[in-house]
N, C-alpha and C positions, 0 to 999 in steps of 0.2 A: 894370273901371275906369270912372269916371264923370267926364266933362269938363263941368262945369257953369259954363263961363266965357262971357264975352261973345262970343268968336269962335264958339263952338259955337251959341249962340242965334241969332247973325246967320246962320249957315249954314242952320239950320232954317227961319228966316224966308224966306230967299231961295229955298230948295227949295219951300216952300209956295206962294210967289208964282208961281214958274215952272210948277209942276205944275197949278195951278188957273187959269192964264191962259186956257186954252181949255176949261175944264170944261163950259161950257154951250153949246159949239158944236153945231150941229145935224148930224144924219146921216140918210141915207135908211134907213128901217126896212123897206122893202118888199123882198122877195126876188124876183128875176126868174125867170121860168120858163126852163128851159134852152133852149127853142126861141128865145126872145128873144135869149139870149146868142149862140147860134150865128149867128143872123141878123145881129147886130151884127158878129160876127167876120168875116163874109164881106164886109162893106162898109167897115169902118173901116180907116183907114190904119194900117199897122204903125208901131211906135215904135222908133226907134234906141235901143240900150241906154244910150247916153250921155245920153239925154233922161229917164231915170228920176231926176229931180232930187230933192234933199232938200227936206223941209218943215222948215225950221230951227226954227220955234216949237214944233211938236209933238215933233220930235226932242229938243230941249233940255229940254222938260218931262219926257220920259222919262228923260233923263240926271239931272235933278234928283230924280226918284223913286228912281233907283238910289242917288244920294248920300244920300237920306233913309233908305233901308233899310240901306245899308252903315254910315252914321255911327252908327246905333243899335246895330248889331252890334259895331262897333269900340269904342263907348263901354262896352258892357255885357259883351262876351264875346269879345274879340279872341283868336284862336287856337283857340277851341273849335270842335268839329266842327259842332254844331247850336246854334240860337239860339231862345230863348223870349222874345219881345219884351214880353209882358205882365208876366211875373215878372222881367224884366231879368236873365236869367241864361243862361249857356252850358252845354252838356253835351257830353261826349266819348264816343266809341264804345268806348273802352277805359278801364278804371280806371287804367291806367298812362299815360294821356295821349292827346291827339288826333293825327290824321294830316292835318290841314289841309283837311278836307272843305269848309268854307265859304270859307276864304281862297283855296285853289287853284282852287276852282270858279268864283270871281269874277274871277280875274286877267285873263283875256282880254277880259271885258266892260269892265273898266277901260281896257285898252289900246285897244280899239276906240272907246270913248267919249272918249278923250283925257283921262282923269282922272289926271293926272300925280302929284299929291300923294297921292291914295289908293293908286295903284299903287306908288309909292315905298315907302310904309309897309308895304303888303302884301308886296311882294317882299323887303323887309328882314326881315320875319317869316319868310318861307320860307328865306331865306339863313341866318338866325341861330337859328331855333327849330324848324323842321320836322324831325321825326325819325320814321322808320318802325320804330324799335326798340321796338315796342309789343306787349305781351302780350295776345293775343286769346283766352285760355282762358275768361274769364268772359263777355265779349261779343265774339263773333267778328267779323272783318272780312269782309264779303260780297265774294266775288271779283268779281262783276259790278259792284256799286256802286262799289267801290274803283277798278276799271278805268275806268269811264266818267267818274267825277267827278275822281279824283285823278290817275291816269295820263294820262287825256285832257286834264285841265286843265294839267298840267305840259308836255305836248307842244305844246299850242296856245300856251301862254305862250312856249315856246321859239321856235316858228315866227314869232310876232308881234314878239318882242323881240330875238331872236338872243343871248339871255343863256344861256351854256353851263351855268350853275348849274342850270337846270331839267333839262337832259339828265342830269346826274349824279344828281339825285334820281329821275328817271324810271327810269334803269337800276337804281338801288338798289331801288326799289319793285317793278319787274318781276321782278327776280331773287328777291325774297322771295316773289313770288306763283307762280312757276313750279311749285313742288311740288304745287300744287292740281291740276295736269294729270296727275300721276302716278297714273293709275287704269288698270284693265285695258282700258277702251275708248278712253282718251284724252280723254273728256269731263272737264271740271274738276269738282272738288268745290265745293260751294256757298260755302265760306268758307275762310279761311286765317289762321293765326297768324303775323303778320308777324315777330315777335321770334324764334320758334323755327323759322320757315320750314317749317311743316307744314300740309298741307291738312286741312280739317276737314269731315266729312260733315254733311249736314242733320240737325239734332238730332231732327227728327220722323220722318224717313225716310232712313236712312243711304245707301240706294242711289239716292236721287233728286236730280235737279237740274232746275230749270225750263228749258224750251227757250230762252226769251229770255236767261236767265243764261248759258247755254253758248254762245250764238251772237251775243252782243253784246260781244265782246272783240276781234274781228278787226281792225277799223280801227286800234285803238290799238296792238296788238302788232305789226301789220305796219308801221305807221309807225315804230315804234321799231326794228324790224329794218332798215328801209331807212336809218335814220339811223346805226345802229351797225354795219351789215353783219354782224350776228349772226343767222344763219339760225334759231337755236333759237326765238326769239320767233315767227318766221313759221310754223315747222313746227307748233308747239304749237297755234296758232290755226287753221291750215289743216286739221290733222287733225280737229278738231271738225266742220268743214263736210263733210268726206268721210264721217264717221260719220253725220251727220244725213241726208245724201243717200242713203246705203245703207239707212237705216231708213224712207225716205219711204213715205207712203201712196199709194194709187192716185189720190187727188184732188190730190196735191202740197201738201196742207195739213199743218200740223204740230200735233199735240196739245201741250199745254202742259207735259208732264212726260216726262222721259227717265230711263233707268236708267244710272247711271254705270259699272256693271260690264260690261254687254253692249252698251250703246249703242242699245238699242231704245226706241221710244216706249212709254209705259205708259198704262193705262186712265185717260184724262183728257179734259177739254174741248178743243175747238178754238175759239180766239178770238183776236182781234187786240187785245184789251185786256191786262190784267195777265198777266205770265208768258209772253205770246206775241208781243206787239207788235213789239219791235225785231228779232226774227228776220227778219221780212219787210222791215223798214226797211234792215237791213244787207245783204240780198241785192243790192239795187240799188246801195247805196253802196260795197260791195266792188268791184263791177264798175266804178264810176266812179272809185274811188280810184286804181286802177292804170291810168288812162287807157284803159279799155275793152280791156285786153290779156288778160283772163281770161274767155273766153266761157262757162266753166262757171257763173259766177254769173249771167250773162245768161239762160242756159237755166233755171237754178233759179228766177230771178225771174219769167220768163215763165210757167213752170209754176205757180208759186204764184199769180200774178195770174189765170190762167185758173181755178184752183180757187176763188179768192175770188169771181169773177164767176159761176161756175156754182153755188155753194153758199151764199154768205153775203150777197150784195147783195140788199136788199129795199127796198120803198117803202111808206110808210104809205098806207092806203086812201083817205083824204079829201084831205089836202093834198099827197100825193105826195112827202113828205120821204124822201130816200135815207138809209139807215143800213146798218150792217154787223152782222148777227146772229151768234149763237154756235151751236155744235153740241155737244150732249151725247151721250156714247157710250151705246150700248144693247146689253146682252147679250153673248154670247160672240163675236158677229160684229161687235164694236164698231169694227173698223178700216174697215168699209164701211157700218155701220148707225148712223144718227145721228138725233137729235131736235133740231129747230130751237128755239132760245130767242131771242125777240125783245128782246134786251137789248144795250146798247152802253155801254162804258166811255168816259169822256171821253178816255182815252188813245188810243182808236181814231181820233180826229180828226187824228192825224198823217198818216193814210193819204191824206187828201184831197190835201195838198200833195205827198206822195210819189208818188202816181199822176200828178199833173200834171208833176212833174219827170221821172218815168220815161217819160212819153209824149213829152217833148221831147228825150230823150236815147236811151234804149233803143228807143223807138218812133218815132224820126225816120228818114225815108227817107234823108236825107243827114246824117250826124253833124256837129254844129256849124253847121248851116245852117238853123236854125229861127227864124222871125221872132218879134217881141214885139208883140202876142200871136201865137201860131202860126196860120198858115193850115192848115186841115185837110188840104189837099193835100200839105203837107210831112210829114205823119205817115202811118205805115202804118195799116191797118185796126185792128190791135191798139192802136197808139198813139192812134187816135181814140177807141176804146172806153175806154181808160184815162183819157184827157183828160176825156171827158164824165162818166165816173163820178166823177172827182176834183172837177170843178166842182159836180156835183149833191150829192156827199157833203159838201162844204164848206158848201153852203146848208143841208143837213140838220143839220150841227153848229151852225150859227148859229141854227137853230130852237130848239135846246136852251138858248140864251141868253135866250129869251123867258120870263124869270122876274121875280120881284119886284125882284131886284137887278141883272138884266141879265147875270148870271154863270151858267155852266153847271154842273149837278150832276156829282158824281163818276160816277154811273151813271144812265142813262135807260132806262126800259122803254117800248118803242114800241107802246103800246096806250092807247086813250082811258081816262080816269078820270072818274067822276062829279064829282069835286072840281074838275076842270079840263076841261070839255067843249069848250073852244075850242082845246085842244092835241091833237095826235096822239100824244102821249107823256106819261108821268107818272113820278114818283119813287116807287119801291116803299116802302110803309109810311109815306109822308109826305103831308102836305097843307099848303096855305098857312096860315100862322099856327101850325103845329106840330100834333102832335109831329113831330120830324124823325128820320130814320134816318141811318146812315152814308152812304148813297147821296146824301143831299141836300147834302153839304158841297162847298165849293170850296176847294181846297188851293193856290191860286195857280199852278195848273198851266198849262203852256205849249202844249199840243198844238194847240189851235185857232189861236192866234196864230202858231205855227210854219207852219201851212198857209196862213194869210193872208199871211205874209211871202213864201212861195214863190209864191203866186198873184199877188201884186203884182209880183214880179220877172219872172214869166213872161208877164204880160199888160199891165202898166202901167195897169190899170183902177182908177180912183179908189174904186170901191165897196169894194175890199178894204182900202184905207187907212181908209175910213170905218168899216168893221166893226172894224178893229183899234183905232181911236181910241175907238169906243164901249166896247169891252172895257176899255181903259185907264181911261176915265172911271169905269166901274163899279168897277174895282179901287180907284181913288183914293177914291171915295165910300164904299165899304163895307169895304175891307180895311185902309186906312191908319189907324194908331193915333196918337192925339194926342201921346203921349210918345215917339214914334219907332218906326220899323219898320212892318211889315205882318203880318197874321195870317190864318190860315185862318178862314173863316166856316162855321158848322155847318149852315146852312139857307139855300139860295139863294132860297127862296120866301117867306121871312119877314123883314120889316123892322119895327122896327130889328133889326139883325143881332146874333147872339151869336158869340163868338169861341172858337177853340181856340188855345192858347198855343204857336204854332209858326210860324216864318218859314222855309219850306223853302229849302234851298240852291239848288234849281233856279229859284227866283224870280229870283235874281241871275244865274245862269248861262244860263238859257233864256228865261223869260218876258220879262224886261226887255230882254234882248239881241235877241230876235226883234222885239219892238216897236220898239226902236231902229233895227234894220236896215230895218224897213218904212218908216221915215220918214227914213232916211239916204240919201245919194247912192247910186245903184245900182252905182257902181264900187267900193263897199266890199265886200270878200269876194265877188268874181265867182263865180257858180255853176259856171263851167267851169274854175275854178282851185282850188276848195276843195270838200271834203265836210265836213259838220258831223256830228260823232258824235251819239249819242242824247241827250247832255247839252249839245248845241249848241257843242261845242268844235271850232273849225275846224282841219282837217288838210289839207295841200296834196295835190293830185293829183300823182302821180309815175309815171314809167316804172320798173318794178321792176328793181333790180340783182340780186335774188335770184330764181333760177329757180323759178316755182311748180311744184308737183308734183301738185296736185289738178286733174285733167282728166277729161272724160267720153269 
């Protein structure tokens, strides 16, 4: 539908004014050496949490950007799962209709931003039009993506609005997904037909599921179990973690592929990028979700972080940028023999904030008694290690924003290139001005701004807000479309930019939400009261009423 009336044009004008109000504000582009940061930390007065005040102008500019993105989607594609802003069309995951990917993914962002009119229309669509009676035989519904985006979105909307309508939809969706777990190992199949309630194997390898897909369902199913007192949801998700723990490697790192029949890891890479990332993220968050009552996840998390530090943390030789490498399996002894690949997905940048959060929770000497910013004496030695690596990795991630657009590529190779001798990294197969490979694109991803949000909340340091504002300015300058919406750019090192016709749902649910929270009052979504799932849907911390069975 297209609303070409005066009211709509006025809205676009107001959005444009607000988002560009601070477009040319200055920011510090120099990255401090870690020693400088630690020295500051030892002398600077700690900041009471209530003094993490909002920056109203920047916060409101980000709200206006959300309105600009959402209004284009609502105009062209309301109810469609995906949105193509250049061709002004929507697309569904099933030929029989959508399952609310974009709408449900954006609900809690609207609630947090106080967008009452937009939320009212979106919630009315959920109430009157959302259906999961969709045939997924031609285009399957991915178990992982449906859980983090739709189930997670429904649950967070429930918690923020207290509208029981969302719980009814969540139960309906989860019940349709449960058959995916009916495998010999208990690992879920990669997809599910929601209409027929049948799990569907990976079409390319029927015995396969990625590690992240299997281990990034737990926050959502456990939250639903706590709400409904239905232990089935809890047990299905919990069994997966027990299977993964039993299959663990000596390094406590997880290859990115598992066998759904016997629960073993298969010959595959180890990385914290695609297909591996959120396994590590959810180890910490499962521990925090149940108010630190399940030490099994703390032990798994500590083991994984030890493995990361011993095997994956590297620095560039010249500028000493910290990055997380990958491991490629070698030969018949692949479980213990690996080759290092100095490559990092943009997705890996979630780890910086996760390490800092873990340091101040799992790595705190006294839980709940860590200053803002933390004094190193308040952290264990492991907590100090994780904090310092998180700070350094975040600076390394910001180094990958030193491009023609100020945006980070999808994948960075940490080795100098003749085309960019001033950088300690390059984009494989690409060079400034083109040609560009897939690695060169920016897909409106949230991982760096996610870590900047956590860094701001945990330190109160202005530099993290400055970094976040710089990224927002780059998005506004290069990804914003004149006719509405935002799009992927295909080469971060070439201006003027070229576009790919896609506004990802996580731009609304994650990127803009994390930016908003960075400039909102620090009392919005306190980190000791909520965990955010991997799609940035907030779920409350609780004391479980269901007795966990997975212990060590």
